N, CA, C and O atoms as CSV, one atom per row, in Angstrom:
chain,resi,resn,atom,element,x,y,z
A,1,UNK,N,N,104.249,98.659,92.628
A,1,UNK,CA,C,105.589,99.211,92.530
A,1,UNK,C,C,105.704,100.371,93.516
A,1,UNK,O,O,105.005,101.372,93.362
A,2,UNK,N,N,106.564,100.261,94.520
A,2,UNK,CA,C,106.689,101.351,95.486
A,2,UNK,C,C,107.404,102.553,94.882
A,2,UNK,O,O,108.528,102.441,94.395
A,3,UNK,N,N,106.750,103.678,94.921
A,3,UNK,CA,C,107.350,104.892,94.360
A,3,UNK,C,C,107.468,105.927,95.462
A,3,UNK,O,O,106.567,106.071,96.289
A,4,UNK,N,N,108.558,106.631,95.472
A,4,UNK,CA,C,108.774,107.695,96.430
A,4,UNK,C,C,108.762,109.001,95.654
A,4,UNK,O,O,109.616,109.229,94.798
A,5,UNK,N,N,107.799,109.851,95.950
A,5,UNK,CA,C,107.634,111.134,95.248
A,5,UNK,C,C,107.369,110.941,93.764
A,5,UNK,O,O,107.652,111.845,92.977
A,6,UNK,N,N,106.835,109.794,93.351
A,6,UNK,CA,C,106.512,109.561,91.961
A,6,UNK,C,C,107.717,109.363,91.059
A,6,UNK,O,O,107.581,109.428,89.837
A,7,UNK,N,N,108.903,109.122,91.631
A,7,UNK,CA,C,110.099,108.972,90.817
A,7,UNK,C,C,110.257,107.523,90.374
A,7,UNK,O,O,109.885,106.591,91.087
A,8,UNK,N,N,110.807,107.361,89.201
A,8,UNK,CA,C,111.145,106.046,88.678
A,8,UNK,C,C,112.625,106.016,88.350
A,8,UNK,O,O,113.227,107.039,88.025
A,9,UNK,N,N,113.193,104.843,88.440
A,9,UNK,CA,C,114.589,104.641,88.066
A,9,UNK,C,C,114.643,103.700,86.874
A,9,UNK,O,O,113.958,102.677,86.847
A,10,UNK,N,N,115.451,104.048,85.898
A,10,UNK,CA,C,115.705,103.166,84.770
A,10,UNK,C,C,117.039,102.487,85.041
A,10,UNK,O,O,118.086,103.134,85.032
A,11,UNK,N,N,116.996,101.175,85.282
A,11,UNK,CA,C,118.178,100.404,85.612
A,11,UNK,C,C,118.531,99.539,84.422
A,11,UNK,O,O,117.677,98.808,83.920
A,12,UNK,N,N,119.779,99.601,83.955
A,12,UNK,CA,C,120.240,98.860,82.791
A,12,UNK,C,C,121.417,97.981,83.196
A,12,UNK,O,O,122.357,98.441,83.844
A,13,UNK,N,N,121.352,96.702,82.804
A,13,UNK,CA,C,122.449,95.773,83.067
A,13,UNK,C,C,123.539,96.020,82.035
A,13,UNK,O,O,123.320,95.790,80.845
A,14,UNK,N,N,124.711,96.487,82.465
A,14,UNK,CA,C,125.789,96.838,81.545
A,14,UNK,C,C,126.944,95.853,81.583
A,14,UNK,O,O,127.772,95.831,80.672
A,15,UNK,N,N,127.006,95.037,82.630
A,15,UNK,CA,C,128.093,94.067,82.758
A,15,UNK,C,C,127.502,92.753,83.228
A,15,UNK,O,O,126.570,92.741,84.033
A,16,UNK,N,N,128.030,91.658,82.738
A,16,UNK,CA,C,127.509,90.330,83.077
A,16,UNK,C,C,127.821,89.961,84.523
A,16,UNK,O,O,128.922,90.222,85.008
A,17,UNK,N,N,126.847,89.348,85.220
A,17,UNK,CA,C,127.099,88.907,86.590
A,17,UNK,C,C,127.858,87.576,86.656
A,17,UNK,O,O,128.127,87.076,87.748
A,18,UNK,N,N,128.202,87.002,85.507
A,18,UNK,CA,C,128.983,85.760,85.493
A,18,UNK,C,C,130.333,86.040,86.150
A,18,UNK,O,O,130.990,87.033,85.836
A,19,UNK,N,N,130.734,85.172,87.048
A,19,UNK,CA,C,132.006,85.330,87.740
A,19,UNK,C,C,131.878,86.051,89.076
A,19,UNK,O,O,132.854,86.155,89.820
A,20,UNK,N,N,130.685,86.548,89.385
A,20,UNK,CA,C,130.448,87.186,90.677
A,20,UNK,C,C,129.687,86.219,91.563
A,20,UNK,O,O,129.133,85.232,91.080
A,21,UNK,N,N,129.658,86.500,92.868
A,21,UNK,CA,C,129.042,85.551,93.782
A,21,UNK,C,C,127.530,85.467,93.588
A,21,UNK,O,O,126.924,86.330,92.953
A,22,UNK,N,N,126.938,84.426,94.139
A,22,UNK,CA,C,125.525,84.139,93.894
A,22,UNK,C,C,124.598,85.223,94.472
A,22,UNK,O,O,123.505,85.438,93.949
A,23,UNK,N,N,125.019,85.896,95.529
A,23,UNK,CA,C,124.185,86.956,96.097
A,23,UNK,C,C,124.036,88.117,95.125
A,23,UNK,O,O,122.961,88.706,95.018
A,24,UNK,N,N,125.108,88.446,94.420
A,24,UNK,CA,C,125.026,89.524,93.439
A,24,UNK,C,C,124.197,89.090,92.245
A,24,UNK,O,O,123.435,89.889,91.702
A,25,UNK,N,N,124.331,87.832,91.824
A,25,UNK,CA,C,123.512,87.317,90.721
A,25,UNK,C,C,122.039,87.363,91.079
A,25,UNK,O,O,121.214,87.736,90.246
A,26,UNK,N,N,121.692,86.988,92.314
A,26,UNK,CA,C,120.299,87.008,92.765
A,26,UNK,C,C,119.766,88.437,92.872
A,26,UNK,O,O,118.588,88.682,92.612
A,27,UNK,N,N,120.617,89.363,93.248
A,27,UNK,CA,C,120.196,90.771,93.339
A,27,UNK,C,C,119.858,91.308,91.954
A,27,UNK,O,O,118.856,92.002,91.779
A,28,UNK,N,N,120.694,90.986,90.974
A,28,UNK,CA,C,120.433,91.409,89.587
A,28,UNK,C,C,119.101,90.808,89.119
A,28,UNK,O,O,118.292,91.491,88.492
A,29,UNK,N,N,118.890,89.556,89.424
A,29,UNK,CA,C,117.654,88.877,89.040
A,29,UNK,C,C,116.448,89.502,89.736
A,29,UNK,O,O,115.388,89.647,89.126
A,30,UNK,N,N,116.601,89.872,91.006
A,30,UNK,CA,C,115.529,90.487,91.773
A,30,UNK,C,C,115.152,91.866,91.233
A,30,UNK,O,O,114.010,92.303,91.372
A,31,UNK,N,N,116.100,92.534,90.628
A,31,UNK,CA,C,115.817,93.823,89.994
A,31,UNK,C,C,115.052,93.643,88.686
A,31,UNK,O,O,114.580,94.621,88.105
A,32,UNK,N,N,114.928,92.408,88.221
A,32,UNK,CA,C,114.178,92.135,86.991
A,32,UNK,C,C,115.053,92.125,85.764
A,32,UNK,O,O,114.543,92.188,84.645
A,33,UNK,N,N,116.356,92.048,85.940
A,33,UNK,CA,C,117.288,92.071,84.813
A,33,UNK,C,C,117.718,90.653,84.478
A,33,UNK,O,O,118.155,89.907,85.354
A,34,UNK,N,N,117.593,90.286,83.219
A,34,UNK,CA,C,117.948,88.943,82.788
A,34,UNK,C,C,119.013,88.927,81.701
A,34,UNK,O,O,119.825,88.004,81.648
A,35,UNK,N,N,119.023,89.937,80.831
A,35,UNK,CA,C,119.952,89.959,79.703
A,35,UNK,C,C,120.797,91.228,79.742
A,35,UNK,O,O,120.433,92.224,80.368
A,36,UNK,N,N,121.927,91.161,79.061
A,36,UNK,CA,C,122.790,92.333,78.915
A,36,UNK,C,C,122.033,93.418,78.154
A,36,UNK,O,O,121.274,93.123,77.231
A,37,UNK,N,N,122.237,94.639,78.536
A,37,UNK,CA,C,121.618,95.832,77.925
A,37,UNK,C,C,120.110,95.908,78.139
A,37,UNK,O,O,119.449,96.761,77.546
A,38,UNK,N,N,119.557,95.038,78.969
A,38,UNK,CA,C,118.133,95.107,79.276
A,38,UNK,C,C,117.911,96.210,80.306
A,38,UNK,O,O,118.693,96.373,81.243
A,39,UNK,N,N,116.832,96.961,80.116
A,39,UNK,CA,C,116.485,98.032,81.050
A,39,UNK,C,C,115.119,97.760,81.659
A,39,UNK,O,O,114.236,97.213,80.999
A,40,UNK,N,N,114.945,98.144,82.921
A,40,UNK,CA,C,113.661,98.043,83.595
A,40,UNK,C,C,113.397,99.360,84.319
A,40,UNK,O,O,114.326,100.049,84.739
A,41,UNK,N,N,112.116,99.696,84.456
A,41,UNK,CA,C,111.711,100.852,85.227
A,41,UNK,C,C,111.246,100.363,86.592
A,41,UNK,O,O,110.375,99.498,86.687
A,42,UNK,N,N,111.828,100.915,87.638
A,42,UNK,CA,C,111.536,100.483,89.000
A,42,UNK,C,C,111.232,101.721,89.835
A,42,UNK,O,O,111.874,102.759,89.679
A,43,UNK,N,N,110.251,101.601,90.719
A,43,UNK,CA,C,109.940,102.701,91.630
A,43,UNK,C,C,111.111,102.966,92.561
A,43,UNK,O,O,111.789,102.041,93.009
A,44,UNK,N,N,111.338,104.235,92.844
A,44,UNK,CA,C,112.453,104.638,93.704
A,44,UNK,C,C,112.080,104.431,95.158
A,44,UNK,O,O,111.024,104.879,95.606
A,45,UNK,N,N,112.940,103.756,95.891
A,45,UNK,CA,C,112.718,103.526,97.312
A,45,UNK,C,C,114.005,103.093,97.970
A,45,UNK,O,O,114.965,102.760,97.275
A,46,UNK,N,N,114.057,103.086,99.293
A,46,UNK,CA,C,115.301,102.745,99.982
A,46,UNK,C,C,115.746,101.296,99.732
A,46,UNK,O,O,116.945,101.031,99.652
A,47,UNK,N,N,114.801,100.360,99.608
A,47,UNK,CA,C,115.183,98.970,99.359
A,47,UNK,C,C,115.807,98.817,97.976
A,47,UNK,O,O,116.802,98.112,97.807
A,48,UNK,N,N,115.215,99.481,96.997
A,48,UNK,CA,C,115.728,99.418,95.625
A,48,UNK,C,C,117.092,100.095,95.554
A,48,UNK,O,O,118.002,99.588,94.897
A,49,UNK,N,N,117.241,101.233,96.223
A,49,UNK,CA,C,118.538,101.930,96.228
A,49,UNK,C,C,119.632,101.050,96.843
A,49,UNK,O,O,120.775,101.065,96.386
A,50,UNK,N,N,119.278,100.289,97.877
A,50,UNK,CA,C,120.235,99.377,98.505
A,50,UNK,C,C,120.648,98.255,97.582
A,50,UNK,O,O,121.818,97.879,97.530
A,51,UNK,N,N,119.668,97.713,96.842
A,51,UNK,CA,C,119.966,96.642,95.897
A,51,UNK,C,C,120.880,97.164,94.784
A,51,UNK,O,O,121.825,96.488,94.377
A,52,UNK,N,N,120.590,98.357,94.307
A,52,UNK,CA,C,121.413,98.958,93.258
A,52,UNK,C,C,122.830,99.218,93.763
A,52,UNK,O,O,123.797,99.043,93.020
A,53,UNK,N,N,122.955,99.632,95.013
A,53,UNK,CA,C,124.281,99.900,95.573
A,53,UNK,C,C,125.125,98.621,95.629
A,53,UNK,O,O,126.340,98.674,95.439
A,54,UNK,N,N,124.493,97.484,95.888
A,54,UNK,CA,C,125.215,96.216,95.980
A,54,UNK,C,C,125.761,95.753,94.622
A,54,UNK,O,O,126.776,95.058,94.558
A,55,UNK,N,N,125.077,96.145,93.538
A,55,UNK,CA,C,125.516,95.711,92.204
A,55,UNK,C,C,125.809,96.908,91.307
A,55,UNK,O,O,125.640,96.834,90.090
A,56,UNK,N,N,126.250,98.013,91.914
A,56,UNK,CA,C,126.489,99.246,91.151
A,56,UNK,C,C,127.554,99.081,90.085
A,56,UNK,O,O,127.570,99.832,89.110
A,57,UNK,N,N,128.449,98.107,90.249
A,57,UNK,CA,C,129.493,97.870,89.257
A,57,UNK,C,C,128.966,97.093,88.044
A,57,UNK,O,O,129.678,96.936,87.052
A,58,UNK,N,N,127.729,96.611,88.120
A,58,UNK,CA,C,127.144,95.843,87.017
A,58,UNK,C,C,126.038,96.597,86.274
A,58,UNK,O,O,125.664,96.207,85.168
A,59,UNK,N,N,125.513,97.669,86.869
A,59,UNK,CA,C,124.363,98.355,86.292
A,59,UNK,C,C,124.624,99.852,86.163
A,59,UNK,O,O,125.516,100.406,86.805
A,60,UNK,N,N,123.811,100.497,85.305
A,60,UNK,CA,C,123.768,101.953,85.253
A,60,UNK,C,C,122.350,102.369,85.622
A,60,UNK,O,O,121.392,101.646,85.346
A,61,UNK,N,N,122.221,103.531,86.245
A,61,UNK,CA,C,120.930,103.990,86.756
A,61,UNK,C,C,120.676,105.402,86.260
A,61,UNK,O,O,121.568,106.250,86.287
A,62,UNK,N,N,119.447,105.650,85.804
A,62,UNK,CA,C,119.011,106.976,85.391
A,62,UNK,C,C,117.692,107.272,86.081
A,62,UNK,O,O,116.848,106.385,86.207
A,63,UNK,N,N,117.504,108.496,86.527
A,63,UNK,CA,C,116.220,108.898,87.065
A,63,UNK,C,C,115.309,109.292,85.917
A,63,UNK,O,O,115.719,110.014,85.008
A,64,UNK,N,N,114.080,108.821,85.958
A,64,UNK,CA,C,113.117,109.086,84.898
A,64,UNK,C,C,111.969,109.887,85.490
A,64,UNK,O,O,111.406,109.522,86.522
A,65,UNK,N,N,111.626,110.997,84.816
A,65,UNK,CA,C,110.505,111.795,85.283
A,65,UNK,C,C,109.258,111.509,84.462
A,65,UNK,O,O,108.157,111.459,85.011
A,66,UNK,N,N,109.412,111.321,83.162
A,66,UNK,CA,C,108.291,110.989,82.293
A,66,UNK,C,C,108.457,109.568,81.788
A,66,UNK,O,O,109.558,109.149,81.432
A,67,UNK,N,N,107.357,108.829,81.759
A,67,UNK,CA,C,107.394,107.458,81.275
A,67,UNK,C,C,106.976,107.463,79.815
A,67,UNK,O,O,105.897,107.941,79.463
A,68,UNK,N,N,107.850,106.922,78.970
A,68,UNK,CA,C,107.546,106.791,77.547
A,68,UNK,C,C,106.640,105.588,77.373
A,68,UNK,O,O,106.871,104.552,77.997
A,69,UNK,N,N,105.621,105.696,76.547
A,69,UNK,CA,C,104.661,104.617,76.329
A,69,UNK,C,C,105.310,103.371,75.724
A,69,UNK,O,O,104.794,102.267,75.899
A,70,UNK,N,N,106.431,103.529,75.017
A,70,UNK,CA,C,107.089,102.394,74.358
A,70,UNK,C,C,107.936,101.564,75.316
A,70,UNK,O,O,108.250,100.412,75.019
A,71,UNK,N,N,108.307,102.130,76.454
A,71,UNK,CA,C,109.128,101.407,77.417
A,71,UNK,C,C,108.224,100.648,78.369
A,71,UNK,O,O,107.216,101.174,78.842
A,72,UNK,N,N,108.597,99.394,78.649
A,72,UNK,CA,C,107.812,98.587,79.574
A,72,UNK,C,C,108.696,98.089,80.684
A,72,UNK,O,O,109.908,97.956,80.513
A,73,UNK,N,N,108.103,97.817,81.810
A,73,UNK,CA,C,108.851,97.326,82.970
A,73,UNK,C,C,108.929,95.821,82.963
A,73,UNK,O,O,109.523,95.229,83.864
């Protein structure tokens, strides 16, 4: 997982990609999101930030400094 300065991003799928073009659906899938309200922890980097920017209307993003043991990627 590429991390920049040890930062992690918590990305949550808040809106369904149904009805959007296939490139946006594939981007959501590439981020590791499969279900509504699912969250994943991803290392912060320019490629990830670009992917998030393309589907920003479908996801919410939080910066995480401490990783909780109960959350899994």
